[in-house]
N, C-alpha and C positions, 0 to 999 in steps of 0.2 A: 300805818305810819303817816299820821296827819298832821305832823308838826309843821309851823310854819318855816319856811325857808330861812327867814331870818333869825328865828330862834335857834335852830339847827346851827347854822354858821356862826352865831354869836358864841358858840361852845365849842367850835374847832379846836382851839389850843389844847382845852381840857381831854377832849376826846381823843385827840391825838397822842397826848403825853400818855394816858390810860393804854392806848392800844399799840403804842411802839415801846414806852419804857424811857422815851428819850426827850429830855428837856432842853428844847431847841435854845431858849433864852440863855442857858448856860454857856453856850458857843456865841452868841452875839457880841460884837465890838463896835458897832456903829450902826447906822441904818443903812450903811453900804456893806461893810465888811463883817466876817465872822471867822472863826478860825476852823478852817478846813479840815487840817491835820488832826486836831484833837477830836473833832466830830466823826472823823474816820477810824479813830483809835479809841472810841469810847465803848465800844461792846468788848475790846479785850481779846479779839482772836488774832493770833498770829497766822501766816500763811502756812506754816508747818501744821498748826492744828486743824485749820480748814481742810486742808489735803487729807488729814486723818478722818476728820468727820465725813467727808465725802466718800470715803473708802467703805464706810457703814453702810451707804444707801446705794453703792454701785456708780456714783458719778463721777465723770473726768476719766483721766488717761486715756484718752481717745488717740486714735492713730493719726500720724500725719502722712498724708498719701500724696506722692509724687504723680501729677497728672501729665505723663510723658506724652500722649497722643495731642493733649491740647497743647501743649508746648511746641510740638513739631507743626501744628497746624499755624500757631500765632507765627513762628519763624519762616513758616513760607510766605508771609505777607508782609514781615519785618523788614527794615533796611538792613543791608548787609553787616554781620556782625552784631544784630541785635535780636532780641527774644530771650528774656530771662527764664530760667527754669521757674515752674508753676508748681506749689504743692497746694494742700489742703486740710486743715484739721477737720476731721470727720466727726462733727458734734452729733450727728444723727445716732450714734452710737449711745448716747446718753439715755436713761429710762425712759423718758417721755419723748425722746427724738430730737433735742435741740439743746443749745448751749444755755438755754432759761433753766435747765435744771441746776446749773451752777448758781443761778441768781436765786433759786428758790431753796435750794438745799440747806444752806447757811440760815436763812431767815426762819424755815420751818424748825430747824435744830434749835435755833435760839428761842423761839416761841415754846416749844415743848420744854425746854430748860427753865424756862421763866415762868412755867405754871399756866400758860393759856390753854384754852379746851379746843380751840380751833383758829381757823385763819379766815381773813377776808383778801381778795386781790380783785382789783379791777383790770381786767385783760380781755381783748379780742382776739389775743393771738397765742403763741406758743406758752406764755409765761403762765397763762392760767392752767394749762394741761400740766405744766411742771409744778406748780403749787398743789394741784390736786394731787398728783403722782406722790410728791414728797410728804404730802400730808396723810396719804394712805400708809406709806410707809413708817411713818412715827405715830400713827393711831390718832390723829388730829381730824376733826371735822373741817372742811373748806367750802366756803361760799365764793363763787366766782360771779362778777358782775361784769356784762358784756354791753357794749354797745353793738348790737346786730342788726337792726333795721332801721330803713328810712320809714316816712310815714306811710307809706304804701305797706308796710310789713313785709317788704321784699329784703332778704338778707344774703350778703355775699357768700359765695360758696365756700372760700376758705375759713370765714368766721364759723359758718356753720359747721364745718369739719372739726373746728376746734371746740366747739360746744359738744359734739359728741364724744370728743376725747375726754373732756372735763368730766361728763358724765359717767365715761366708761370708768373713770378712777375714783368714782362715789362721790364727787362734789355735786354740790346744789348749784345749779346755774340760774342767775337772773338775766334775763334778755331785755335790753331797753332800746329804746328808739335814740337815733343821735341826737345829741344836745347837751347843754350845760347841767344837766340834773344829774350825771353820773356820780359826781363827787359828793353831792347833797344826799343822795341816796347811800353811798358808802358811809358816809358820818351817821347816818340812822341807824345802819346796820351794825357798824361798830361799837355805836352807844348801846344799842339794844342787847346784843349778844356778849359783850365785852371781850370779843375775840382779838387776837393780834392782826395789825394790819401789815401785810405782806407786800409792802409798796415796793415798787421799781427802784425807789430813790433813797432807800434807807442805807446805812453803811453795810449791813450784813449782805444786801444785794451786790453791792460793788465789790466787797471784799471776796464773795464767790467767784465773780469773774476774773479777779487776778490771777486765780489759779489756771485759766484758760492761757492768759499771755504768759505765765511763767512756764507752764508746759510746752507751749509752743517753741519759746526760746531754747529750752532744755533739749527738746526732740531735735530741733534743727542742729544745734550745735553737736549732738551725739551722732546724727545720721549724716550731716552734711559737711560737719566740721567748722561751722561758721554760723552765726547769726543772720537772719533774713535781712536782706537789703530794704525790704518793704514789707508791710503786713497791711492788707486791705480789709476794712472792718465795715460792714453794713451798718448804717448810721440812722438812729430814728431819734429817740429820746436822750440818747447820750451814755447810757450805761455800758453797753457794749465797748465803745472806745474807750472809755474812762478805765473799766477794769482791766481790759487787755492791756492798755498801755503802762498802767502801773505794775501789772504783772511783768511785761517785758523789762522795765526799768528794775524791778527788784531782781531779776535773774541776770542783770548786766548788760542786757540788750540795748543799750542807750543809744546807739547810732543807726537803728532800725527807724525809717520813716513810718510815721502811721498815717494812713490815707482812710479816710472816711468816704464811703460812697453812698449815695442815695438815689432812688428812682426819683425822676425829674416828672413831678406832679404839679408844677407851678400853673398857678391860675385856677385850681381847685380848693375850695375852702373845706377844711376836713370837718367843721362843724355844721356845715351847710347841708340841709336835708336833700336839696336837688343835687349836690356834688357828691354826697356821701357814696353813692353805688355807681358812679362815672369813674371811679379808680379801681384798678385791678390788683392793687397792693394794699394790705391791711396795715403794714409798718415798713420800715425800712424806704421811706420816700421823704421828699422835700417839705412836705406838709407838717412833718412832725422835725425833720432834721433840722432846717433852717431856724423856726421858732425857737427850739431848744438850744441852739447856739447863741442865740441874740438875748435869751431870757431864759435860763435854765430853772429858776424857781417858779415857773409856771406850773406847779406839781401838786399832789395830795399831801405833801409835807412842806414844813416852813422852809427849809433848807434842802436843796436838791444836792445829793453826794455824787450825780452824774453830772460832770462838768468836763464836757469833751474839748471844749475850747482850750482848756489847759493843756491838752497833749496832741491835739491835731496839728499836723505838718502841712496837710494838703487835704482839700474837700473836693470831690469831683461828683458829677451826675450823669447816669446812664439813663436811656428811655425805657419804657415798658417793653417795647418789642424787643430791644436787646436782651434782656432779661430772659423772655421766652425763648429767643434762639439759643442763648447760652444754656438754658436748662435741658433744650434738645440736644446740643452738642455734648454736654457731660454725661448724658444717658447714653447716646449712641456710640460716642467715641471712649468713653472711660468705664462704661457699664455701671455708672452710679446714678441712679434716679432718685433726686433730691429736690427739696421744695424751693420755693421761689426767694426766701430771705438770704439765705447764703449764696444764690446764685446771683444776687444783685451786686455783690462784692466781687464775685467771680467775673461777672461781666466786665466790671471795671479792670479786673487784673488782667484780663484778656488785650485790653488798650495800654496798660500801663507797662505790661512786659514788653511790648514793641519799643517802647522808649530807651529800656535798660539793654545792657550788654548781656551776651550769652551766659557768661559765667556768672552772672548776678541771679539772685534768689528774690522770689515774690511768694508769700504765702497769704492764701484765703484763710481768714482764721474761724470759718464756720461752715458746716453745712447744716440742714435740718430734715428731718422726715417728710415724706409726702404720701399724699393720700387722694382719694377721688377729689375733694373740694380744693385741693391746693394744685391740681394738675393744670397745666397750659390749657388742656380742652375744655375743662369746666370754667376757668376763669374767663377764656376767650368767647365762649359761647354766652355766658352771662353778660360780658361787654356788648355783645351784638344786642343782647335782649334790651339793652338800656340805650340803644341808640349809637354806639360806637362803631365807628367803620374800622375793619380790620383787613389790612392790605400787606403785600409784600413790597419792598424796595429800600429807598434810602432811610434810616431810622431818624435822621435830621428832619425829616417832614412829619414826625410823630407831634400829634396836638393833644394834650392831657384833656380827657373829657370829650374829646371829638374823633380822633384816629389814633390807632395802635398801627404803626409800621414795623414789621418784622424784617430784619436784614436778610438780603439774599445770599451773601457771602462774609466770611472773616474781616475781609478788607474794610467792611463798613462799620465794625466795631470799634467805637471812640468814647471818649470822655470829654465831658464840659468841665472845666475847671471853673468853681466858684471864688470868688473874690474873698479870701480870707481876711484882709486888711479891712474888707468893707464890713464883715461880719464883726470884728473885733472892735471897729468903731461904733457900730450900732449896740453892742453889748454894754459897752462903757457909757454911751449916751443913755441907754435905758437905765442903768443903776444909778446914774446922777439924777435922771428925771424922777426915778421912784422916791429919792431920798428927800424931795420937796425942797424946802428952803436950808435945809442942812448943807453947812460948808465942808468938804472933805478934807481930812488930815493927811498927813504924809503916811499914815498906817493905810488909811484907805487907798491911797495911790499904790502903795506897795501891793496891797490885796488885788487890786484891779489889774496890776501888771500881771501878776502870776495866774489870776483866774482868767485872763486874754490872752497869755503869751505873748505881751505887749512889752516895748520898753517903758521905762518910768516917764521918759520924756515925751512919748504919744500919749499916755495917759494925761499928764500933765496939760498938754495941748488941748485935749478934749474937753476937759474940766474948765480950762481959761475959756475956751470958744462957747462954752454954756453960759457965760457972764457969771459964773460963781468964781470969785475971786479964791482960788486955794490958799490954804494956810501955808505960811513960810515953811519952806524945808529946813 
């Protein structure tokens, strides 16, 4: 594949139209706004239909498990009367071991129904394994593109574990070094193969996750007699938050607080060759979480259907050491050995539960499978090999890329709230800046208000401050 970068990128729109079947131009309303609802409904699948499709390949209907021992431990260090009940949706029971099966299952069904012979996905994580698994079930070819190595050809154990999983399901895996060429290579592969683009950010991907939020609310109502007070969701690119929140709303759980949780990796650049292997988490960290909130359309499709800012009530950060500590707690106190992605939101839940009353309910929305490359021992050994100091102590002393501090007791588990107003402001500013000389309309202000969960007055103030006189209301 020797085509020049500029030549391939100039054909981006036509390649994506052929590989997704979506004409994104049809939903554009201006340089700022687009019809999000129409785009989400463009594939024509109801939630009931999606659940029926999932039953064909064994996806979904995972257990909601109460973590009684962890709840007791949290209460032992919480203020009097505090310490909410903690539950977890055990998504590790899905075919490839994570909630990403929901994300892949509808997309693969849609690809088969639309006549594609295969699918392409860019993923260094669980999504690649989910796509490979679902493609095998539907008889389609799968090609998975991974950013797996730095320039030294050193690969993170968690990514290499997922390489093994993808290949076990029969997928062809392309391993790349970290850098900007991933999307370029993906476009080339899509053009040559004429396969379906199993993007993380197309409507079918998000609609699949809606079933998770819906099931969660349904099970809580049946088993506990009420909807959860808070659902904690590991946040990276935004699809997990978006789909789960939309499912909660469809189930009637409209008063449930939606809390995003990311591992704090501030200071490390995700596209940096030198920083790439100084992180111990491939996803669910601030290096994806913050940029995707402030500019969600930084993706492989023109408009990202994962728009977490529409749904988040709160966004919190936890340290790497707290996630490793939580992983061990879950295994030793609840007999559940699970991987790091779900344990990121569980770490957040241990802190948030201390804030709530004992009769309240917190649900951690996912678990994931674990294996050799995902185990804390593997990741911490790799961290040490890359010059990271691993110690026990106060996790507030953690410095991404330099130290990982593992707590000594549950008392030290805490969350740092990220300023949501600051994120909303940054998102609106980015939208206005990207529109160039275009003057926003009342419809644009309404879109930005919905997309950022801000008031119309807040949006209007940002536009006015940008020295663009908005059109009269």
